[in-house]
VOGU-3710 file (C-alpha; in Angstrom, 3 decimals, decimal comma):
1> msaeatltgv> 99,509/106,956/128,258  95,856/105,890/129,642  94,731/104,540/126,479  96,121/102,685/123,166  96,221/105,814/120,451  95,791/104,849/117,057  97,359/106,143/113,555  95,392/106,176/110,860  96,841/106,534/107,204  93,440/107,222/105,263
11> gvgpgdpell> 93,623/106,592/101,693  91,818/109,751/99,791  91,919/108,768/96,134  93,923/110,821/93,382  91,783/114,340/93,834  88,124/114,157/93,549  86,637/114,246/97,095  83,592/112,161/95,993  86,093/108,926/95,777  86,920/108,690/99,510
21> tvkavrllre> 85,298/105,496/101,038  82,613/105,846/103,135  84,927/104,323/105,854  87,802/106,845/105,032  84,987/109,735/105,751  83,930/108,292/108,692  87,758/108,703/110,225  88,478/111,742/108,942  85,412/112,668/110,844  85,792/110,953/113,440
31> adlvfvpvma> 89,421/111,558/114,236  90,862/114,110/116,892  93,758/115,656/114,199  94,110/114,500/110,759  97,647/115,312/109,381  97,967/116,413/106,200  101,325/116,397/104,252  102,817/118,635/102,248  105,694/120,295/100,334  107,961/121,845/102,513
41> drvqptatag> 108,876/125,086/101,661  104,885/125,622/101,124  104,991/126,438/104,704  106,676/129,472/106,493  109,293/128,847/108,473  107,623/130,122/111,726  104,960/127,116/110,830  107,349/124,399/110,258  104,199/121,852/111,101  100,726/122,276/112,984
51> rtppgaeagr> 98,162/125,018/111,994  97,539/125,808/108,763  99,070/129,857/108,403  96,633/131,980/106,578  96,435/132,302/103,153  99,057/129,295/102,410  98,688/126,890/99,755  96,880/123,481/100,047  98,089/120,215/99,098  96,224/118,224/97,117
61> aeatvreyva> 95,361/116,024/100,418  94,460/118,917/102,319  92,161/119,932/99,695  91,024/116,436/99,412  89,533/116,227/102,707  88,694/119,872/103,286  84,663/119,150/102,632  84,617/116,367/105,824  87,301/117,807/108,030  86,616/120,968/110,112
71> pdrlrrlpfa> 89,690/123,848/109,601  90,485/123,112/113,527  91,065/119,516/113,146  93,253/119,962/109,966  97,450/119,795/110,787  99,770/120,496/108,790  103,334/117,983/108,232  106,058/119,148/105,687  107,662/116,522/103,785  110,253/116,960/101,094
81> lddrggvtar> 108,229/115,264/98,897  110,802/116,512/95,651  114,188/115,729/97,325  115,989/113,440/94,765  118,755/111,123/95,531  117,557/109,277/98,154  117,613/108,995/101,977  118,536/113,286/102,442  119,431/114,725/105,277  116,500/117,312/104,129
91> rtaawdeaar> 114,234/114,286/103,974  115,209/112,462/107,472  114,405/115,741/108,938  111,454/116,045/107,409  110,650/112,749/108,812  111,358/112,736/112,434  109,629/116,353/112,615  106,693/114,767/111,551  106,640/111,909/114,306  107,702/114,827/116,911
101> vvveaveaga> 104,756/116,464/116,095  102,330/113,616/116,155  104,086/111,914/119,276  103,094/115,658/120,911  99,855/114,663/119,857  99,203/111,876/121,050  101,184/112,878/124,730  98,307/115,787/124,985  95,343/113,878/124,890  94,537/112,880/121,102
111> rslafatigd> 93,985/108,808/120,726  92,784/109,163/116,962  94,748/110,655/114,751  94,393/110,165/110,921  97,217/110,837/108,117  95,412/112,007/105,149  97,325/110,581/102,122  96,534/110,955/97,954  95,735/107,354/96,633  96,277/104,927/98,349
121> pniystfgyl> 98,515/104,618/102,010  100,270/101,447/101,072  101,208/102,674/97,559  104,599/104,680/97,584  102,751/106,596/100,267  104,975/109,208/102,604  102,567/107,683/105,746  104,966/104,178/105,485  107,593/106,769/106,570  105,401/108,370/109,286
131> aqsvralrpe> 104,039/105,153/110,988  107,802/103,561/110,948  109,497/107,187/112,402  106,102/107,488/114,753  107,077/103,881/116,430  110,866/104,438/116,859  109,501/107,003/119,331  106,315/105,710/121,052  106,730/101,988/120,178  102,795/101,564/121,697
141> vrvatvpgvt> 101,113/103,836/119,001  98,340/101,205/117,046  99,137/101,957/113,173  96,167/101,215/111,027  95,248/102,174/107,022  92,323/102,429/105,158  92,756/101,857/101,847  91,865/104,423/98,392  91,587/104,490/94,879  94,915/104,939/93,399
151> amqelaarsg> 95,802/107,386/90,444  96,123/104,334/87,886  92,420/103,443/88,397  90,748/106,641/87,819  92,912/107,256/84,609  91,736/103,758/83,571  88,250/105,152/84,022  88,104/108,298/83,147  90,085/107,400/79,833  88,275/104,203/79,346
161> tplcegrepl> 91,310/101,898/79,566  91,172/98,561/80,791  94,511/97,865/82,987  94,875/94,501/82,612  92,529/91,386/80,778  92,835/87,385/81,240  96,436/86,501/81,704  98,055/90,109/81,295  100,556/91,657/84,676  100,269/95,191/85,191
171> tllpatagla> 103,120/96,930/86,076  103,507/99,995/88,133  106,483/101,922/88,926  107,795/105,006/89,723  109,419/107,282/86,717  112,452/107,654/89,340  113,330/103,187/89,519  114,803/104,291/86,380  114,302/104,263/82,171  115,342/100,452/81,919
181> lfadalagpg> 112,670/99,288/84,307  110,581/101,221/82,099  111,380/99,653/78,804  111,441/96,124/79,830  107,991/96,313/81,232  106,749/98,173/77,750  108,306/95,182/75,999  105,928/92,774/78,112  102,799/91,665/77,979  101,086/93,932/79,967
191> tvtvykgwrr> 99,781/97,172/80,878  102,320/99,681/82,346  101,933/102,588/84,705  103,776/105,174/85,516  103,756/107,321/88,558  105,972/110,349/89,254  107,063/110,902/86,029  107,070/115,288/85,531  110,940/115,366/85,126  111,847/112,185/83,031
201> hpellaelrr> 108,769/112,891/80,813  111,045/113,403/78,161  113,263/110,030/78,459  109,995/108,544/78,960  108,477/109,988/75,638  111,499/108,747/73,981  111,089/105,739/74,705  107,369/105,047/73,952  108,285/106,357/70,854  111,030/104,323/70,033
211> qgrlpdavlg> 108,794/100,546/71,373  106,119/102,170/69,079  103,225/102,620/71,872  103,036/106,594/72,064  99,577/106,174/70,109  98,226/104,573/72,841  99,555/106,161/75,826  97,621/108,310/78,253  98,120/110,950/80,379  96,979/112,367/83,839
221> ramglpgeri> 97,573/115,412/84,885  95,972/117,428/88,454  93,481/114,642/88,359  90,074/115,633/90,228  91,583/119,030/90,606  90,652/122,080/88,625  92,812/122,355/86,018  93,117/119,030/85,148  94,318/117,256/81,906  93,351/113,926/80,684
231> gpvddtthdl> 94,162/112,662/77,181  96,711/111,774/74,342  100,445/111,924/75,132  102,244/113,641/72,536  105,646/116,001/71,967  104,196/119,508/73,826  103,444/117,406/77,322  106,277/118,733/79,089  104,926/121,206/81,795  103,647/118,076/83,833
241> pylstllvpa> 103,079/118,568/88,114  105,174/115,852/90,130  102,001/114,048/90,997  101,529/112,767/87,205  100,286/109,475/86,134  101,540/107,638/82,667  99,159/104,452/81,566  100,337/102,317/79,106  97,366/99,879/77,877  98,433/96,279/76,859
251> rrdhrggkl> 98,704/95,178/73,020  95,158/93,855/72,570  94,733/91,941/69,179  90,693/91,031/69,810  88,468/90,701/72,636  89,107/87,827/75,117  92,442/87,198/73,628  94,447/86,769/76,676  92,204/84,558/78,010
//
């Protein structure tokens, strides 16, 4: 390669295009190509990775950056985002194929490549796996990240819920980590935020009720997108999308009580 290529994971926030940072917008506009992750089953078999097929459904990252990136610079990378059971064969194959597409773009002359990821590229993001896979094929490719607004920050802002005060800890965990971790965090002194609770929501709901935390909990779905819903958690809330966020604020008896 005649010049160093850079792959940058760009955090684009939870879905509202106005929450991108100035730096994120600049890098997306300057990039030779912008890759976006999509569910593997949203791409036609004949268009595994690359240009968006006509009429295909856009993923959340793609929908968020369309305002800043011309369609001819957007490329889709299918990932097994909904796989369960750790490092499955389907998930591994998706990582390898995505890395191959990125490396081919570099070999074709692209030097500035961006990967738009929902939230922050260093928090439960597909970007880390992509970066590792690309470096395994081309160690000379430079990897960088640009931080983004997280879903828990947006949910806290929209619901008027301070995330942490004084000496309070802040716990962020995926529901896939298991109910025991969630129960332990709830029993602690700080705020608890849970990502990816869609399939495990009934278990989370039962634990909230058991510990008397249900009245304070807030749930955010499709934040920043059409059809978003932000509000209390109740027994009828079971139709959750993959990217949903549960926020359980710390117990606070009086102002400054945790200082």
